[in-house]
mmCIF file as Biopython writes it, N, C-alpha, C and O atoms, coordinates in Angstrom:
data_model
#
loop_
_atom_site.group_PDB
_atom_site.id
_atom_site.type_symbol
_atom_site.label_atom_id
_atom_site.label_alt_id
_atom_site.label_comp_id
_atom_site.label_asym_id
_atom_site.label_entity_id
_atom_site.label_seq_id
_atom_site.pdbx_PDB_ins_code
_atom_site.Cartn_x
_atom_site.Cartn_y
_atom_site.Cartn_z
_atom_site.occupancy
_atom_site.B_iso_or_equiv
_atom_site.auth_seq_id
_atom_site.auth_asym_id
_atom_site.pdbx_PDB_model_num
ATOM 1   N N  . MET A ? 1  ? 17.816 10.372 10.460  1.0 0.0 1  A 1 
ATOM 2   C CA . MET A ? 1  ? 18.129 11.733 10.415  1.0 0.0 1  A 1 
ATOM 3   C C  . MET A ? 1  ? 17.110 12.526 9.633   1.0 0.0 1  A 1 
ATOM 4   O O  . MET A ? 1  ? 16.724 12.129 8.533   1.0 0.0 1  A 1 
ATOM 5   N N  . LYS A ? 2  ? 16.670 13.640 10.181  1.0 0.0 2  A 1 
ATOM 6   C CA . LYS A ? 2  ? 15.678 14.464 9.441   1.0 0.0 2  A 1 
ATOM 7   C C  . LYS A ? 2  ? 16.532 15.373 8.469   1.0 0.0 2  A 1 
ATOM 8   O O  . LYS A ? 2  ? 17.461 16.063 8.890   1.0 0.0 2  A 1 
ATOM 9   N N  . LEU A ? 3  ? 16.173 15.330 7.210   1.0 0.0 3  A 1 
ATOM 10  C CA . LEU A ? 3  ? 16.806 16.218 6.237   1.0 0.0 3  A 1 
ATOM 11  C C  . LEU A ? 3  ? 16.080 17.505 6.088   1.0 0.0 3  A 1 
ATOM 12  O O  . LEU A ? 3  ? 14.873 17.463 5.851   1.0 0.0 3  A 1 
ATOM 13  N N  . VAL A ? 4  ? 16.679 18.619 6.201   1.0 0.0 4  A 1 
ATOM 14  C CA . VAL A ? 4  ? 16.069 19.925 6.123   1.0 0.0 4  A 1 
ATOM 15  C C  . VAL A ? 4  ? 16.473 20.480 4.807   1.0 0.0 4  A 1 
ATOM 16  O O  . VAL A ? 4  ? 17.665 20.695 4.589   1.0 0.0 4  A 1 
ATOM 17  N N  . PRO A ? 5  ? 15.528 20.739 3.879   1.0 0.0 5  A 1 
ATOM 18  C CA . PRO A ? 5  ? 15.796 21.255 2.553   1.0 0.0 5  A 1 
ATOM 19  C C  . PRO A ? 5  ? 16.211 22.726 2.638   1.0 0.0 5  A 1 
ATOM 20  O O  . PRO A ? 5  ? 15.350 23.605 2.674   1.0 0.0 5  A 1 
ATOM 21  N N  . THR A ? 6  ? 17.553 23.010 2.672   1.0 0.0 6  A 1 
ATOM 22  C CA . THR A ? 6  ? 17.983 24.359 2.807   1.0 0.0 6  A 1 
ATOM 23  C C  . THR A ? 6  ? 18.144 24.993 1.440   1.0 0.0 6  A 1 
ATOM 24  O O  . THR A ? 6  ? 18.082 26.216 1.309   1.0 0.0 6  A 1 
ATOM 25  N N  . TYR A ? 7  ? 18.352 24.164 0.410   1.0 0.0 7  A 1 
ATOM 26  C CA . TYR A ? 7  ? 18.649 24.710 -0.919  1.0 0.0 7  A 1 
ATOM 27  C C  . TYR A ? 7  ? 17.800 24.096 -2.054  1.0 0.0 7  A 1 
ATOM 28  O O  . TYR A ? 7  ? 17.792 24.648 -3.155  1.0 0.0 7  A 1 
ATOM 29  N N  . GLU A ? 8  ? 17.149 23.073 -1.846  1.0 0.0 8  A 1 
ATOM 30  C CA . GLU A ? 8  ? 16.480 22.329 -2.950  1.0 0.0 8  A 1 
ATOM 31  C C  . GLU A ? 8  ? 15.257 21.643 -2.427  1.0 0.0 8  A 1 
ATOM 32  O O  . GLU A ? 8  ? 15.331 20.886 -1.459  1.0 0.0 8  A 1 
ATOM 33  N N  . ALA A ? 9  ? 14.052 21.910 -3.094  1.0 0.0 9  A 1 
ATOM 34  C CA . ALA A ? 9  ? 12.877 21.265 -2.750  1.0 0.0 9  A 1 
ATOM 35  C C  . ALA A ? 9  ? 12.855 19.836 -3.300  1.0 0.0 9  A 1 
ATOM 36  O O  . ALA A ? 9  ? 13.482 19.540 -4.317  1.0 0.0 9  A 1 
ATOM 37  N N  . GLY A ? 10 ? 12.164 19.008 -2.649  1.0 0.0 10 A 1 
ATOM 38  C CA . GLY A ? 10 ? 11.955 17.591 -3.156  1.0 0.0 10 A 1 
ATOM 39  C C  . GLY A ? 10 ? 12.804 16.576 -2.513  1.0 0.0 10 A 1 
ATOM 40  O O  . GLY A ? 10 ? 12.580 15.390 -2.754  1.0 0.0 10 A 1 
ATOM 41  N N  . ILE A ? 11 ? 13.834 16.948 -1.657  1.0 0.0 11 A 1 
ATOM 42  C CA . ILE A ? 11 ? 14.624 15.933 -1.060  1.0 0.0 11 A 1 
ATOM 43  C C  . ILE A ? 11 ? 13.848 15.122 -0.157  1.0 0.0 11 A 1 
ATOM 44  O O  . ILE A ? 11 ? 12.887 15.651 0.402   1.0 0.0 11 A 1 
ATOM 45  N N  . PRO A ? 12 ? 14.148 13.817 0.086   1.0 0.0 12 A 1 
ATOM 46  C CA . PRO A ? 12 ? 13.418 12.979 1.043   1.0 0.0 12 A 1 
ATOM 47  C C  . PRO A ? 12 ? 13.420 13.503 2.406   1.0 0.0 12 A 1 
ATOM 48  O O  . PRO A ? 12 ? 14.337 14.245 2.756   1.0 0.0 12 A 1 
ATOM 49  N N  . ASP A ? 13 ? 12.438 13.172 3.243   1.0 0.0 13 A 1 
ATOM 50  C CA . ASP A ? 13 ? 12.287 13.609 4.618   1.0 0.0 13 A 1 
ATOM 51  C C  . ASP A ? 13 ? 13.347 13.094 5.576   1.0 0.0 13 A 1 
ATOM 52  O O  . ASP A ? 13 ? 13.765 13.825 6.474   1.0 0.0 13 A 1 
ATOM 53  N N  . ARG A ? 14 ? 13.783 11.875 5.410   1.0 0.0 14 A 1 
ATOM 54  C CA . ARG A ? 14 ? 14.656 11.258 6.319   1.0 0.0 14 A 1 
ATOM 55  C C  . ARG A ? 14 ? 15.738 10.464 5.621   1.0 0.0 14 A 1 
ATOM 56  O O  . ARG A ? 14 ? 15.564 9.987  4.499   1.0 0.0 14 A 1 
ATOM 57  N N  . LEU A ? 15 ? 16.913 10.326 6.344   1.0 0.0 15 A 1 
ATOM 58  C CA . LEU A ? 15 ? 17.999 9.494  5.881   1.0 0.0 15 A 1 
ATOM 59  C C  . LEU A ? 15 ? 18.219 8.506  7.095   1.0 0.0 15 A 1 
ATOM 60  O O  . LEU A ? 15 ? 18.684 8.893  8.168   1.0 0.0 15 A 1 
ATOM 61  N N  . VAL A ? 16 ? 17.871 7.275  6.857   1.0 0.0 16 A 1 
ATOM 62  C CA . VAL A ? 16 ? 17.998 6.236  7.841   1.0 0.0 16 A 1 
ATOM 63  C C  . VAL A ? 16 ? 19.304 5.484  7.650   1.0 0.0 16 A 1 
ATOM 64  O O  . VAL A ? 16 ? 19.535 4.894  6.594   1.0 0.0 16 A 1 
ATOM 65  N N  . LEU A ? 17 ? 20.169 5.502  8.676   1.0 0.0 17 A 1 
ATOM 66  C CA . LEU A ? 17 ? 21.422 4.801  8.641   1.0 0.0 17 A 1 
ATOM 67  C C  . LEU A ? 17 ? 21.428 3.604  9.583   1.0 0.0 17 A 1 
ATOM 68  O O  . LEU A ? 17 ? 21.005 3.730  10.733  1.0 0.0 17 A 1 
ATOM 69  N N  . TYR A ? 18 ? 21.899 2.442  9.121   1.0 0.0 18 A 1 
ATOM 70  C CA . TYR A ? 18 ? 21.992 1.256  9.884   1.0 0.0 18 A 1 
ATOM 71  C C  . TYR A ? 18 ? 23.141 0.437  9.438   1.0 0.0 18 A 1 
ATOM 72  O O  . TYR A ? 18 ? 23.172 0.029  8.277   1.0 0.0 18 A 1 
ATOM 73  N N  . LYS A ? 19 ? 24.118 0.160  10.305  1.0 0.0 19 A 1 
ATOM 74  C CA . LYS A ? 19 ? 25.325 -0.512 9.975   1.0 0.0 19 A 1 
ATOM 75  C C  . LYS A ? 19 ? 25.919 0.147  8.723   1.0 0.0 19 A 1 
ATOM 76  O O  . LYS A ? 19 ? 26.342 1.300  8.815   1.0 0.0 19 A 1 
ATOM 77  N N  . SER A ? 20 ? 25.975 -0.502 7.583   1.0 0.0 20 A 1 
ATOM 78  C CA . SER A ? 20 ? 26.559 0.112  6.425   1.0 0.0 20 A 1 
ATOM 79  C C  . SER A ? 20 ? 25.557 0.509  5.339   1.0 0.0 20 A 1 
ATOM 80  O O  . SER A ? 20 ? 25.886 0.808  4.191   1.0 0.0 20 A 1 
ATOM 81  N N  . CYS A ? 21 ? 24.324 0.484  5.800   1.0 0.0 21 A 1 
ATOM 82  C CA . CYS A ? 21 ? 23.231 0.794  4.879   1.0 0.0 21 A 1 
ATOM 83  C C  . CYS A ? 21 ? 22.673 2.278  5.097   1.0 0.0 21 A 1 
ATOM 84  O O  . CYS A ? 21 ? 22.588 2.790  6.213   1.0 0.0 21 A 1 
ATOM 85  N N  . ALA A ? 22 ? 22.314 2.892  3.943   1.0 0.0 22 A 1 
ATOM 86  C CA . ALA A ? 22 ? 21.672 4.207  4.019   1.0 0.0 22 A 1 
ATOM 87  C C  . ALA A ? 22 ? 20.435 4.180  3.072   1.0 0.0 22 A 1 
ATOM 88  O O  . ALA A ? 22 ? 20.542 3.810  1.903   1.0 0.0 22 A 1 
ATOM 89  N N  . VAL A ? 23 ? 19.256 4.588  3.622   1.0 0.0 23 A 1 
ATOM 90  C CA . VAL A ? 23 ? 18.052 4.604  2.936   1.0 0.0 23 A 1 
ATOM 91  C C  . VAL A ? 23 ? 17.394 5.898  3.068   1.0 0.0 23 A 1 
ATOM 92  O O  . VAL A ? 23 ? 17.100 6.334  4.181   1.0 0.0 23 A 1 
ATOM 93  N N  . PHE A ? 24 ? 17.126 6.585  1.908   1.0 0.0 24 A 1 
ATOM 94  C CA . PHE A ? 24 ? 16.382 7.775  1.990   1.0 0.0 24 A 1 
ATOM 95  C C  . PHE A ? 24 ? 14.917 7.484  1.922   1.0 0.0 24 A 1 
ATOM 96  O O  . PHE A ? 24 ? 14.448 6.682  1.115   1.0 0.0 24 A 1 
ATOM 97  N N  . VAL A ? 25 ? 14.173 8.186  2.830   1.0 0.0 25 A 1 
ATOM 98  C CA . VAL A ? 25 ? 12.789 7.830  3.114   1.0 0.0 25 A 1 
ATOM 99  C C  . VAL A ? 25 ? 11.890 9.063  2.942   1.0 0.0 25 A 1 
ATOM 100 O O  . VAL A ? 25 ? 12.144 10.093 3.566   1.0 0.0 25 A 1 
ATOM 101 N N  . GLU A ? 26 ? 10.912 8.981  2.162   1.0 0.0 26 A 1 
ATOM 102 C CA . GLU A ? 26 ? 9.898  9.979  2.033   1.0 0.0 26 A 1 
ATOM 103 C C  . GLU A ? 26 ? 8.655  9.527  2.800   1.0 0.0 26 A 1 
ATOM 104 O O  . GLU A ? 26 ? 8.051  8.500  2.490   1.0 0.0 26 A 1 
ATOM 105 N N  . LEU A ? 27 ? 8.289  10.329 3.819   1.0 0.0 27 A 1 
ATOM 106 C CA . LEU A ? 27 ? 7.113  9.995  4.693   1.0 0.0 27 A 1 
ATOM 107 C C  . LEU A ? 27 ? 5.857  10.693 4.150   1.0 0.0 27 A 1 
ATOM 108 O O  . LEU A ? 27 ? 5.869  11.867 3.782   1.0 0.0 27 A 1 
ATOM 109 N N  . LYS A ? 28 ? 4.768  9.897  4.120   1.0 0.0 28 A 1 
ATOM 110 C CA . LYS A ? 28 ? 3.464  10.392 3.604   1.0 0.0 28 A 1 
ATOM 111 C C  . LYS A ? 28 ? 2.381  9.989  4.467   1.0 0.0 28 A 1 
ATOM 112 O O  . LYS A ? 28 ? 2.552  9.031  5.221   1.0 0.0 28 A 1 
ATOM 113 N N  . LYS A ? 29 ? 1.264  10.624 4.442   1.0 0.0 29 A 1 
ATOM 114 C CA . LYS A ? 29 ? 0.035  10.197 5.136   1.0 0.0 29 A 1 
ATOM 115 C C  . LYS A ? 29 ? -0.497 8.999  4.471   1.0 0.0 29 A 1 
ATOM 116 O O  . LYS A ? 29 ? -0.226 8.809  3.286   1.0 0.0 29 A 1 
ATOM 117 N N  . PRO A ? 30 ? -1.240 8.164  5.136   1.0 0.0 30 A 1 
ATOM 118 C CA . PRO A ? 30 ? -1.782 6.887  4.472   1.0 0.0 30 A 1 
ATOM 119 C C  . PRO A ? 30 ? -2.497 7.218  3.124   1.0 0.0 30 A 1 
ATOM 120 O O  . PRO A ? 30 ? -3.412 8.032  2.998   1.0 0.0 30 A 1 
ATOM 121 N N  . GLY A ? 31 ? -1.940 6.466  2.142   1.0 0.0 31 A 1 
ATOM 122 C CA . GLY A ? 31 ? -2.554 6.654  0.810   1.0 0.0 31 A 1 
ATOM 123 C C  . GLY A ? 31 ? -2.018 7.787  -0.086  1.0 0.0 31 A 1 
ATOM 124 O O  . GLY A ? 31 ? -2.269 7.820  -1.291  1.0 0.0 31 A 1 
ATOM 125 N N  . GLU A ? 32 ? -1.270 8.715  0.543   1.0 0.0 32 A 1 
ATOM 126 C CA . GLU A ? 32 ? -0.777 9.840  -0.149  1.0 0.0 32 A 1 
ATOM 127 C C  . GLU A ? 32 ? 0.449  9.420  -0.938  1.0 0.0 32 A 1 
ATOM 128 O O  . GLU A ? 32 ? 1.247  8.608  -0.469  1.0 0.0 32 A 1 
ATOM 129 N N  . LYS A ? 33 ? 0.606  9.993  -2.183  1.0 0.0 33 A 1 
ATOM 130 C CA . LYS A ? 33 ? 1.809  9.656  -3.001  1.0 0.0 33 A 1 
ATOM 131 C C  . LYS A ? 33 ? 2.749  10.870 -3.064  1.0 0.0 33 A 1 
ATOM 132 O O  . LYS A ? 33 ? 2.346  12.006 -2.813  1.0 0.0 33 A 1 
ATOM 133 N N  . PRO A ? 34 ? 4.016  10.588 -3.409  1.0 0.0 34 A 1 
ATOM 134 C CA . PRO A ? 34 ? 5.013  11.596 -3.464  1.0 0.0 34 A 1 
ATOM 135 C C  . PRO A ? 34 ? 4.734  12.497 -4.765  1.0 0.0 34 A 1 
ATOM 136 O O  . PRO A ? 34 ? 4.247  11.991 -5.776  1.0 0.0 34 A 1 
ATOM 137 N N  . ARG A ? 35 ? 5.045  13.775 -4.692  1.0 0.0 35 A 1 
ATOM 138 C CA . ARG A ? 35 ? 4.923  14.703 -5.839  1.0 0.0 35 A 1 
ATOM 139 C C  . ARG A ? 35 ? 5.943  14.344 -6.877  1.0 0.0 35 A 1 
ATOM 140 O O  . ARG A ? 35 ? 6.916  13.635 -6.621  1.0 0.0 35 A 1 
ATOM 141 N N  . LYS A ? 36 ? 5.688  14.860 -8.069  1.0 0.0 36 A 1 
ATOM 142 C CA . LYS A ? 36 ? 6.665  14.515 -9.276  1.0 0.0 36 A 1 
ATOM 143 C C  . LYS A ? 36 ? 8.016  14.934 -8.943  1.0 0.0 36 A 1 
ATOM 144 O O  . LYS A ? 36 ? 8.950  14.211 -9.289  1.0 0.0 36 A 1 
ATOM 145 N N  . LEU A ? 37 ? 8.242  16.067 -8.281  1.0 0.0 37 A 1 
ATOM 146 C CA . LEU A ? 37 ? 9.523  16.595 -7.839  1.0 0.0 37 A 1 
ATOM 147 C C  . LEU A ? 37 ? 10.266 15.610 -6.942  1.0 0.0 37 A 1 
ATOM 148 O O  . LEU A ? 37 ? 11.453 15.326 -7.098  1.0 0.0 37 A 1 
ATOM 149 N N  . GLN A ? 38 ? 9.441  15.091 -5.952  1.0 0.0 38 A 1 
ATOM 150 C CA . GLN A ? 38 ? 10.043 14.169 -4.956  1.0 0.0 38 A 1 
ATOM 151 C C  . GLN A ? 38 ? 10.375 12.910 -5.669  1.0 0.0 38 A 1 
ATOM 152 O O  . GLN A ? 38 ? 11.464 12.376 -5.462  1.0 0.0 38 A 1 
ATOM 153 N N  . LEU A ? 39 ? 9.484  12.380 -6.520  1.0 0.0 39 A 1 
ATOM 154 C CA . LEU A ? 39 ? 9.937  11.135 -7.287  1.0 0.0 39 A 1 
ATOM 155 C C  . LEU A ? 39 ? 11.132 11.240 -8.142  1.0 0.0 39 A 1 
ATOM 156 O O  . LEU A ? 39 ? 11.940 10.316 -8.239  1.0 0.0 39 A 1 
ATOM 157 N N  . ALA A ? 40 ? 11.258 12.466 -8.819  1.0 0.0 40 A 1 
ATOM 158 C CA . ALA A ? 40 ? 12.450 12.756 -9.602  1.0 0.0 40 A 1 
ATOM 159 C C  . ALA A ? 40 ? 13.699 12.768 -8.754  1.0 0.0 40 A 1 
ATOM 160 O O  . ALA A ? 40 ? 14.735 12.260 -9.182  1.0 0.0 40 A 1 
ATOM 161 N N  . TYR A ? 41 ? 13.629 13.346 -7.540  1.0 0.0 41 A 1 
ATOM 162 C CA . TYR A ? 41 ? 14.756 13.486 -6.659  1.0 0.0 41 A 1 
ATOM 163 C C  . TYR A ? 41 ? 15.138 12.007 -6.209  1.0 0.0 41 A 1 
ATOM 164 O O  . TYR A ? 41 ? 16.319 11.662 -6.180  1.0 0.0 41 A 1 
ATOM 165 N N  . MET A ? 42 ? 14.131 11.165 -5.867  1.0 0.0 42 A 1 
ATOM 166 C CA . MET A ? 42 ? 14.431 9.794  -5.471  1.0 0.0 42 A 1 
ATOM 167 C C  . MET A ? 42 ? 15.127 9.005  -6.522  1.0 0.0 42 A 1 
ATOM 168 O O  . MET A ? 42 ? 16.064 8.244  -6.279  1.0 0.0 42 A 1 
ATOM 169 N N  . GLN A ? 43 ? 14.616 9.227  -7.725  1.0 0.0 43 A 1 
ATOM 170 C CA . GLN A ? 43 ? 15.221 8.470  -8.938  1.0 0.0 43 A 1 
ATOM 171 C C  . GLN A ? 43 ? 16.589 8.947  -9.124  1.0 0.0 43 A 1 
ATOM 172 O O  . GLN A ? 43 ? 17.435 8.109  -9.436  1.0 0.0 43 A 1 
ATOM 173 N N  . GLN A ? 44 ? 16.930 10.163 -8.980  1.0 0.0 44 A 1 
ATOM 174 C CA . GLN A ? 44 ? 18.251 10.628 -9.091  1.0 0.0 44 A 1 
ATOM 175 C C  . GLN A ? 44 ? 19.223 10.010 -8.026  1.0 0.0 44 A 1 
ATOM 176 O O  . GLN A ? 44 ? 20.358 9.638  -8.326  1.0 0.0 44 A 1 
ATOM 177 N N  . LEU A ? 45 ? 18.712 9.928  -6.789  1.0 0.0 45 A 1 
ATOM 178 C CA . LEU A ? 45 ? 19.419 9.235  -5.724  1.0 0.0 45 A 1 
ATOM 179 C C  . LEU A ? 45 ? 19.634 7.755  -6.035  1.0 0.0 45 A 1 
ATOM 180 O O  . LEU A ? 45 ? 20.719 7.226  -5.795  1.0 0.0 45 A 1 
ATOM 181 N N  . GLU A ? 46 ? 18.616 7.085  -6.563  1.0 0.0 46 A 1 
ATOM 182 C CA . GLU A ? 46 ? 18.718 5.714  -6.918  1.0 0.0 46 A 1 
ATOM 183 C C  . GLU A ? 46 ? 19.719 5.457  -8.027  1.0 0.0 46 A 1 
ATOM 184 O O  . GLU A ? 46 ? 20.382 4.420  -8.014  1.0 0.0 46 A 1 
ATOM 185 N N  . ARG A ? 47 ? 19.857 6.381  -9.006  1.0 0.0 47 A 1 
ATOM 186 C CA . ARG A ? 47 ? 20.810 6.272  -10.097 1.0 0.0 47 A 1 
ATOM 187 C C  . ARG A ? 47 ? 22.210 6.355  -9.560  1.0 0.0 47 A 1 
ATOM 188 O O  . ARG A ? 47 ? 23.149 5.815  -10.144 1.0 0.0 47 A 1 
ATOM 189 N N  . LEU A ? 48 ? 22.357 7.084  -8.362  1.0 0.0 48 A 1 
ATOM 190 C CA . LEU A ? 48 ? 23.672 7.234  -7.838  1.0 0.0 48 A 1 
ATOM 191 C C  . LEU A ? 48 ? 23.972 6.010  -6.883  1.0 0.0 48 A 1 
ATOM 192 O O  . LEU A ? 48 ? 25.056 5.957  -6.302  1.0 0.0 48 A 1 
ATOM 193 N N  . GLY A ? 49 ? 23.098 5.109  -6.733  1.0 0.0 49 A 1 
ATOM 194 C CA . GLY A ? 49 ? 23.324 3.888  -6.005  1.0 0.0 49 A 1 
ATOM 195 C C  . GLY A ? 49 ? 22.631 3.801  -4.613  1.0 0.0 49 A 1 
ATOM 196 O O  . GLY A ? 49 ? 22.809 2.821  -3.890  1.0 0.0 49 A 1 
ATOM 197 N N  . PHE A ? 50 ? 21.854 4.826  -4.260  1.0 0.0 50 A 1 
ATOM 198 C CA . PHE A ? 50 ? 21.223 4.799  -2.930  1.0 0.0 50 A 1 
ATOM 199 C C  . PHE A ? 50 ? 19.804 4.179  -3.056  1.0 0.0 50 A 1 
ATOM 200 O O  . PHE A ? 50 ? 19.148 4.236  -4.096  1.0 0.0 50 A 1 
ATOM 201 N N  . GLU A ? 51 ? 19.399 3.599  -1.946  1.0 0.0 51 A 1 
ATOM 202 C CA . GLU A ? 51 ? 18.025 3.038  -1.794  1.0 0.0 51 A 1 
ATOM 203 C C  . GLU A ? 51 ? 17.117 4.217  -1.360  1.0 0.0 51 A 1 
ATOM 204 O O  . GLU A ? 51 ? 17.519 5.081  -0.581  1.0 0.0 51 A 1 
ATOM 205 N N  . CYS A ? 52 ? 15.908 4.214  -1.887  1.0 0.0 52 A 1 
ATOM 206 C CA . CYS A ? 52 ? 14.836 5.107  -1.515  1.0 0.0 52 A 1 
ATOM 207 C C  . CYS A ? 52 ? 13.620 4.413  -1.352  1.0 0.0 52 A 1 
ATOM 208 O O  . CYS A ? 52 ? 13.374 3.393  -1.995  1.0 0.0 52 A 1 
ATOM 209 N N  . CYS A ? 53 ? 12.751 4.963  -0.431  1.0 0.0 53 A 1 
ATOM 210 C CA . CYS A ? 53 ? 11.438 4.265  -0.334  1.0 0.0 53 A 1 
ATOM 211 C C  . CYS A ? 53 ? 10.470 5.341  0.172   1.0 0.0 53 A 1 
ATOM 212 O O  . CYS A ? 53 ? 10.886 6.391  0.663   1.0 0.0 53 A 1 
ATOM 213 N N  . VAL A ? 54 ? 9.168  5.054  0.041   1.0 0.0 54 A 1 
ATOM 214 C CA . VAL A ? 54 ? 8.154  5.835  0.519   1.0 0.0 54 A 1 
ATOM 215 C C  . VAL A ? 54 ? 7.435  5.085  1.662   1.0 0.0 54 A 1 
ATOM 216 O O  . VAL A ? 54 ? 7.065  3.925  1.483   1.0 0.0 54 A 1 
ATOM 217 N N  . VAL A ? 55 ? 7.243  5.688  2.762   1.0 0.0 55 A 1 
ATOM 218 C CA . VAL A ? 55 ? 6.535  5.031  3.850   1.0 0.0 55 A 1 
ATOM 219 C C  . VAL A ? 55 ? 5.295  5.833  4.179   1.0 0.0 55 A 1 
ATOM 220 O O  . VAL A ? 55 ? 5.362  7.025  4.482   1.0 0.0 55 A 1 
ATOM 221 N N  . ASP A ? 56 ? 4.079  5.104  4.106   1.0 0.0 56 A 1 
ATOM 222 C CA . ASP A ? 56 ? 2.842  5.782  4.374   1.0 0.0 56 A 1 
ATOM 223 C C  . ASP A ? 56 ? 1.963  4.940  5.333   1.0 0.0 56 A 1 
ATOM 224 O O  . ASP A ? 56 ? 0.763  5.174  5.473   1.0 0.0 56 A 1 
ATOM 225 N N  . SER A ? 57 ? 2.609  3.958  5.980   1.0 0.0 57 A 1 
ATOM 226 C CA . SER A ? 57 ? 1.781  3.068  6.937   1.0 0.0 57 A 1 
ATOM 227 C C  . SER A ? 57 ? 2.705  2.319  7.898   1.0 0.0 57 A 1 
ATOM 228 O O  . SER A ? 57 ? 3.927  2.280  7.752   1.0 0.0 57 A 1 
ATOM 229 N N  . TYR A ? 58 ? 2.057  1.747  8.857   1.0 0.0 58 A 1 
ATOM 230 C CA . TYR A ? 58 ? 2.899  0.868  9.755   1.0 0.0 58 A 1 
ATOM 231 C C  . TYR A ? 58 ? 3.527  -0.251 9.018   1.0 0.0 58 A 1 
ATOM 232 O O  . TYR A ? 58 ? 4.668  -0.617 9.302   1.0 0.0 58 A 1 
ATOM 233 N N  . ASP A ? 59 ? 2.794  -0.838 8.034   1.0 0.0 59 A 1 
ATOM 234 C CA . ASP A ? 59 ? 3.408  -1.888 7.187   1.0 0.0 59 A 1 
ATOM 235 C C  . ASP A ? 59 ? 4.632  -1.367 6.450   1.0 0.0 59 A 1 
ATOM 236 O O  . ASP A ? 59 ? 5.625  -2.080 6.301   1.0 0.0 59 A 1 
ATOM 237 N N  . GLY A ? 60 ? 4.563  -0.177 6.011   1.0 0.0 60 A 1 
ATOM 238 C CA . GLY A ? 60 ? 5.746  0.489  5.324   1.0 0.0 60 A 1 
ATOM 239 C C  . GLY A ? 60 ? 6.937  0.578  6.247   1.0 0.0 60 A 1 
ATOM 240 O O  . GLY A ? 60 ? 8.081  0.383  5.838   1.0 0.0 60 A 1 
ATOM 241 N N  . VAL A ? 61 ? 6.639  0.883  7.534   1.0 0.0 61 A 1 
ATOM 242 C CA . VAL A ? 61 ? 7.752  0.988  8.477   1.0 0.0 61 A 1 
ATOM 243 C C  . VAL A ? 61 ? 8.342  -0.384 8.703   1.0 0.0 61 A 1 
ATOM 244 O O  . VAL A ? 61 ? 9.560  -0.550 8.760   1.0 0.0 61 A 1 
ATOM 245 N N  . ASP A ? 62 ? 7.420  -1.421 8.837   1.0 0.0 62 A 1 
ATOM 246 C CA . ASP A ? 62 ? 7.998  -2.811 8.976   1.0 0.0 62 A 1 
ATOM 247 C C  . ASP A ? 62 ? 8.816  -3.194 7.767   1.0 0.0 62 A 1 
ATOM 248 O O  . ASP A ? 62 ? 9.866  -3.817 7.926   1.0 0.0 62 A 1 
ATOM 249 N N  . GLY A ? 63 ? 8.381  -2.845 6.544   1.0 0.0 63 A 1 
ATOM 250 C CA . GLY A ? 63 ? 9.153  -3.131 5.340   1.0 0.0 63 A 1 
ATOM 251 C C  . GLY A ? 63 ? 10.549 -2.462 5.380   1.0 0.0 63 A 1 
ATOM 252 O O  . GLY A ? 63 ? 11.552 -3.084 5.029   1.0 0.0 63 A 1 
ATOM 253 N N  . LEU A ? 64 ? 10.591 -1.215 5.803   1.0 0.0 64 A 1 
ATOM 254 C CA . LEU A ? 64 ? 11.869 -0.524 5.928   1.0 0.0 64 A 1 
ATOM 255 C C  . LEU A ? 64 ? 12.768 -1.190 6.913   1.0 0.0 64 A 1 
ATOM 256 O O  . LEU A ? 64 ? 13.966 -1.309 6.660   1.0 0.0 64 A 1 
ATOM 257 N N  . ILE A ? 65 ? 12.218 -1.657 8.093   1.0 0.0 65 A 1 
ATOM 258 C CA . ILE A ? 65 ? 13.060 -2.344 9.060   1.0 0.0 65 A 1 
ATOM 259 C C  . ILE A ? 65 ? 13.581 -3.622 8.558   1.0 0.0 65 A 1 
ATOM 260 O O  . ILE A ? 65 ? 14.744 -3.943 8.802   1.0 0.0 65 A 1 
ATOM 261 N N  . HIS A ? 66 ? 12.754 -4.416 7.833   1.0 0.0 66 A 1 
ATOM 262 C CA . HIS A ? 66 ? 13.157 -5.613 7.272   1.0 0.0 66 A 1 
ATOM 263 C C  . HIS A ? 66 ? 14.372 -5.464 6.167   1.0 0.0 66 A 1 
ATOM 264 O O  . HIS A ? 66 ? 15.340 -6.222 6.099   1.0 0.0 66 A 1 
ATOM 265 N N  . LYS A ? 67 ? 14.138 -4.415 5.379   1.0 0.0 67 A 1 
ATOM 266 C CA . LYS A ? 67 ? 15.176 -4.021 4.356   1.0 0.0 67 A 1 
ATOM 267 C C  . LYS A ? 67 ? 16.523 -3.674 5.109   1.0 0.0 67 A 1 
ATOM 268 O O  . LYS A ? 67 ? 17.604 -4.093 4.697   1.0 0.0 67 A 1 
ATOM 269 N N  . LEU A ? 68 ? 16.403 -2.930 6.169   1.0 0.0 68 A 1 
ATOM 270 C CA . LEU A ? 68 ? 17.610 -2.624 6.900   1.0 0.0 68 A 1 
ATOM 271 C C  . LEU A ? 68 ? 18.360 -3.805 7.597   1.0 0.0 68 A 1 
ATOM 272 O O  . LEU A ? 68 ? 19.583 -3.868 7.727   1.0 0.0 68 A 1 
ATOM 273 N N  . LEU A ? 69 ? 17.427 -4.758 8.040   1.0 0.0 69 A 1 
ATOM 274 C CA . LEU A ? 69 ? 18.055 -5.909 8.716   1.0 0.0 69 A 1 
ATOM 275 C C  . LEU A ? 69 ? 18.797 -6.820 7.688   1.0 0.0 69 A 1 
ATOM 276 O O  . LEU A ? 69 ? 19.688 -7.587 8.053   1.0 0.0 69 A 1 
ATOM 277 N N  . GLU A ? 70 ? 18.412 -6.713 6.438   1.0 0.0 70 A 1 
ATOM 278 C CA . GLU A ? 70 ? 19.044 -7.539 5.383   1.0 0.0 70 A 1 
ATOM 279 C C  . GLU A ? 70 ? 20.483 -6.902 4.918   1.0 0.0 70 A 1 
ATOM 280 O O  . GLU A ? 70 ? 21.161 -7.472 4.062   1.0 0.0 70 A 1 
ATOM 281 N N  . CYS A ? 71 ? 20.843 -5.853 5.454   1.0 0.0 71 A 1 
ATOM 282 C CA . CYS A ? 71 ? 22.075 -5.208 5.068   1.0 0.0 71 A 1 
ATOM 283 C C  . CYS A ? 71 ? 23.260 -5.996 5.701   1.0 0.0 71 A 1 
ATOM 284 O O  . CYS A ? 71 ? 24.419 -5.628 5.508   1.0 0.0 71 A 1 
#
């Protein structure tokens, strides 16, 4: 699911749902890093018990898929 920031900047780009798993995903160009605000938002989500990750490559997509298959 694409998340559209209607009220707050920094929310991750996507929410990936698979079976009973939910992972917030920040998409970046290869080698690009999340901004401080994006990192802070992901840390807040992780404190609430959600998984978050940054994907910037095909290997990152593969890692996300493996993470979801472990749910």
